[in-house]
C-alpha positions in Angstrom: -17.8 38.3 0.6 -17.8 39.4 4.0 -15.9 37.5 6.1 -15.2 37.7 10.7 -12.5 36.3 11.8 -12.7 34.0 14.9 -12.8 35.6 18.6 -10.6 37.4 20.2 -9.9 39.2 16.5 -13.0 39.6 15.2 -11.6 41.3 12.3 -14.2 41.9 9.5 -12.9 41.8 5.6 -13.4 41.3 2.3 -12.2 37.4 1.6 -11.5 38.2 -2.4 -8.8 41.3 -1.9 -8.5 40.6 2.2 -9.0 44.7 2.5 -11.1 45.3 5.4 -14.7 45.3 5.4 -14.9 49.2 6.1 -13.8 50.3 2.8 -16.7 47.9 1.1 -19.9 48.8 0.0 -22.2 49.7 -2.6 -19.2 51.7 -5.0 -17.3 48.5 -4.2 -20.2 45.9 -5.8 -21.7 45.3 -2.8 -22.0 42.2 -0.8 -21.4 39.4 -3.4 -18.9 41.4 -5.7 -15.5 43.3 -5.1 -14.9 45.5 -8.1 -11.4 46.4 -6.3 -10.3 42.5 -6.6 -11.1 42.6 -10.4 -9.8 45.9 -11.4 -6.9 44.3 -9.3 -6.6 41.2 -11.2 -6.6 42.4 -14.4 -3.7 44.6 -13.6 -2.1 41.3 -12.5 -1.6 42.5 -8.9 -3.2 39.0 -7.6 -1.3 36.7 -9.7 1.7 36.0 -7.4 -0.3 36.1 -4.6 -2.6 33.5 -6.3 0.1 31.4 -7.2 2.2 31.9 -3.9 -1.5 30.6 -2.6 -1.9 27.8 -4.8 2.0 26.3 -4.5 1.2 26.3 -0.3 -2.0 24.4 -0.6 -0.4 21.7 -2.4 2.8 21.5 -0.8 0.7 21.1 2.5 -2.0 18.5 0.9 1.6 16.8 -0.4 2.7 16.4 3.2 -0.4 15.9 4.6 -0.6 12.6 2.1 2.6 11.5 3.1 2.3 11.9 7.1 -0.9 10.4 7.1 0.3 7.3 5.7 3.5 6.7 7.8 1.0 7.5 11.2 -1.1 4.8 9.7 1.9 2.8 9.9 3.2 3.3 13.1 -0.4 2.9 14.7 -0.5 -0.3 12.7 2.5 -1.8 13.5 2.1 -0.9 17.9 -1.0 -2.8 17.4 0.7 -5.8 15.4 3.4 -5.8 18.2 0.8 -5.9 21.0 -1.1 -9.1 18.5 2.3 -10.3 18.9 2.4 -10.3 22.6 -1.7 -11.7 22.7 0.0 -14.0 20.1 2.7 -15.3 22.7 0.9 -15.4 26.2 -2.5 -17.1 25.1 -2.8 -17.9 21.5 -0.4 -20.4 21.0 -1.5 -22.2 24.2 -5.6 -22.2 23.0 -4.2 -23.8 19.6 -2.4 -26.3 21.1 -5.2 -27.3 23.4 -8.1 -27.2 21.0 -5.5 -28.8 18.4 -3.0 -30.4 20.2 -0.2 -29.5 18.2 2.8 -28.4 20.2 3.6 -25.0 20.7 7.0 -25.5 18.8 5.4 -26.1 15.9 2.9 -23.1 16.1 6.3 -20.9 15.6 5.3 -19.4 11.9 2.8 -17.5 13.9 5.3 -15.9 15.8 7.7 -15.6 12.6 4.6 -13.8 10.8 3.8 -11.3 13.0 7.9 -10.7 13.4 7.7 -10.3 10.0 4.8 -7.6 9.8 6.1 -6.0 12.5 9.7 -5.2 10.8 8.0 -4.8 7.3 5.6 -1.8 9.3 8.7 -0.2 10.4 10.0 -0.3 6.7 7.1 0.8 5.2 6.6 4.0 7.8 9.8 4.9 6.4 9.4 4.1 3.2 7.0 7.1 2.9 9.4 9.9 4.5 11.9 8.6 1.5 9.1 9.2 -1.1 8.1 12.3 0.6 11.9 14.1 -0.3 12.3 12.5 -3.8 12.1 14.6 -6.5 12.9 12.2 -9.2 10.1 12.0 -11.5 11.3 8.2 -13.1 12.8 7.2 -10.0 9.6 8.1 -7.9 7.4 6.0 -10.4 9.7 2.8 -10.1 9.5 3.9 -6.4 5.8 4.0 -5.8 6.0 0.6 -7.8 7.7 -1.4 -5.4 6.2 0.1 -2.3 2.9 -0.8 -3.6 3.8 -4.3 -4.2 5.4 -4.6 -1.1 2.7 -3.0 0.6 -0.2 -5.0 -1.0 1.8 -8.4 0.3 1.9 -7.3 3.3 -2.1 -6.0 4.0 -2.4 -9.9 2.5 -0.1 -11.1 5.3 -1.9 -9.0 8.4 -5.2 -9.7 7.4 -3.9 -13.3 7.7 -1.9 -13.4 11.0 -4.8 -11.1 12.7 -8.5 -11.9 10.6 -7.9 -16.0 9.4 -6.4 -17.1 12.3 -9.5 -15.6 14.3 -11.6 -17.8 13.1 -9.5 -21.1 14.6 -9.8 -19.9 18.0 -13.0 -18.8 18.2 -15.9 -21.8 17.2 -17.9 -21.2 14.1 -21.9 -20.4 15.2 -24.9 -21.4 12.9 -28.4 -20.7 12.9 -28.7 -23.5 15.3 -26.9 -22.4 17.6 -24.3 -25.2 17.3 -20.5 -24.5 17.1 -18.0 -26.5 14.9 -14.3 -26.0 15.2 -12.3 -25.9 12.1 -10.7 -29.3 11.6 -6.8 -30.0 11.9 -6.5 -30.6 8.0 -8.2 -26.7 7.7 -5.5 -25.5 10.1 -2.5 -27.2 8.0 -3.8 -25.1 4.9 -3.9 -21.9 7.1 -0.3 -23.1 8.2 0.7 -23.5 4.2 -0.5 -20.2 3.6 0.7 -18.2 6.1 3.8 -19.4 6.3 3.8 -18.6 2.4 3.0 -15.2 2.7 5.4 -14.5 5.6 8.1 -15.8 3.0 6.5 -14.1 -0.3 6.2 -10.6 1.7 10.5 -10.6 2.9 10.9 -11.1 -0.3 9.3 -8.2 -1.2 10.5 -5.8 1.4 13.9 -7.3 0.7 13.4 -5.7 -3.1 12.5 -2.7 -1.9 14.8 -2.0 1.1 17.9 -3.3 -1.6 16.4 -1.1 -4.3 16.8 2.0 -1.7 19.9 1.1 -0.8 21.1 1.6 -4.3 19.7 4.7 -4.9 17.0 3.3 -7.0 19.7 3.4 -9.9 18.8 0.3 -11.4 15.6 1.7 -13.1 17.4 3.9 -15.7 19.1 0.9 -16.9 16.1 -0.9 -16.6 14.4 2.1 -19.0 17.3 2.1 -21.0 17.5 -1.4 -22.0 13.6 -1.5 -22.7 13.7 1.4 -24.8 16.2 -0.7 -26.8 14.8 -3.6 -27.3 11.3 -1.8 -28.5 13.3 -0.3 -31.0 14.8 -3.6 -31.9 11.1 -5.3 -32.3 9.7 -2.4 -34.4 12.8 -2.9 -36.8 12.2 -6.3 -37.2 8.3 -6.0 -38.0 9.4 -5.2 -42.0 5.5 -5.6 -43.0 5.2 -9.3 -41.9 2.1 -10.9 -40.5 2.1 -11.0 -37.1 1.3 -14.9 -36.0 -1.5 -15.9 -33.4 -0.2 -16.5 -30.2 -1.3 -19.6 -28.3 -1.9 -20.1 -25.0 0.5 -22.8 -24.0 0.6 -24.3 -19.7 3.4 -24.3 -18.1 6.1 -26.6 -18.1 5.5 -29.3 -15.7 8.5 -29.8 -14.4 7.3 -29.4 -10.9 4.1 -31.9 -11.6 5.0 -34.3 -8.5 6.3 -32.0 -6.3 3.9 -29.3 -7.7 4.3 -26.1 -9.2 5.9 -22.7 -8.9 3.3 -19.6 -8.8 4.2 -17.0 -11.9 3.6 -14.0 -9.4 5.0 -14.8 -6.1 7.3 -17.9 -6.6 4.9 -20.1 -4.2 5.5 -23.8 -4.6 1.5 -24.9 -4.3 0.4 -28.6 -4.3 -0.3 -30.1 -7.7 -3.9 -30.2 -7.1 -4.8 -26.9 -7.1 -5.1 -24.8 -9.9 -5.2 -21.5 -8.2 -1.7 -20.2 -5.8 -2.6 -20.7 -2.7 -1.1 -17.6 -1.0 -1.8 -14.8 -3.9 -5.1 -16.6 -5.9 -2.9 -16.2 -9.2 -4.4 -18.9 -11.6 -2.2 -21.6 -12.8 -2.5 -21.2 -16.2 
């Protein structure tokens, strides 16, 4: 129980009752107990004090949670700005040299980095918004929208940062030979990056619109869901439920491709997994 404050203070005290250590000894319980604290606790002397300490601790932890994520997105945004300059200065020219594609057809890379920078700015300030949000229902809805947007942004950022690097650096094998991805593979990368850029933009537009509206839609949605559940329950009436059959989605887009149910990206008909969010078609 004996504590000593760091220099230059060096005050010695009991960490339970916070009293001076000079007032402690065998009569107060020795070095491993504090009778003063135990007796005062039974009388309720420390209840309010401990409650204040716990509230202060929780408040500090909550603040650090939101601040660290605010700072993390600020750092990521600054790095993305540097990566954008690097892409404009060097990477587009290198890709043109490697694949013979004009720089005018590589603007999708610049658009992706610009979208990342803007989304990092928005996401950074959503944590400040969330810190002051005290409505439980709105908070849950906000965290859902924020999580969807952040997940999409992370996929886009990884694609622009890591996947692009594979087309700038030749791949080395054990035989020390190097190989460069084909033009067709670069075309697939282009479709993926452009799709992620579009999907992420939609996520953040929905998030911003919800915040601008004060997250009021959540109450209407919850009320409508409650009404729907009540209506469904009243219709059951003891009838046996039919086994739900799994059917394939409509094939209206068979010739042109199929839209993903999750991110709405229009995929080519030859694939069964979304090229953007990797959700299965069936």
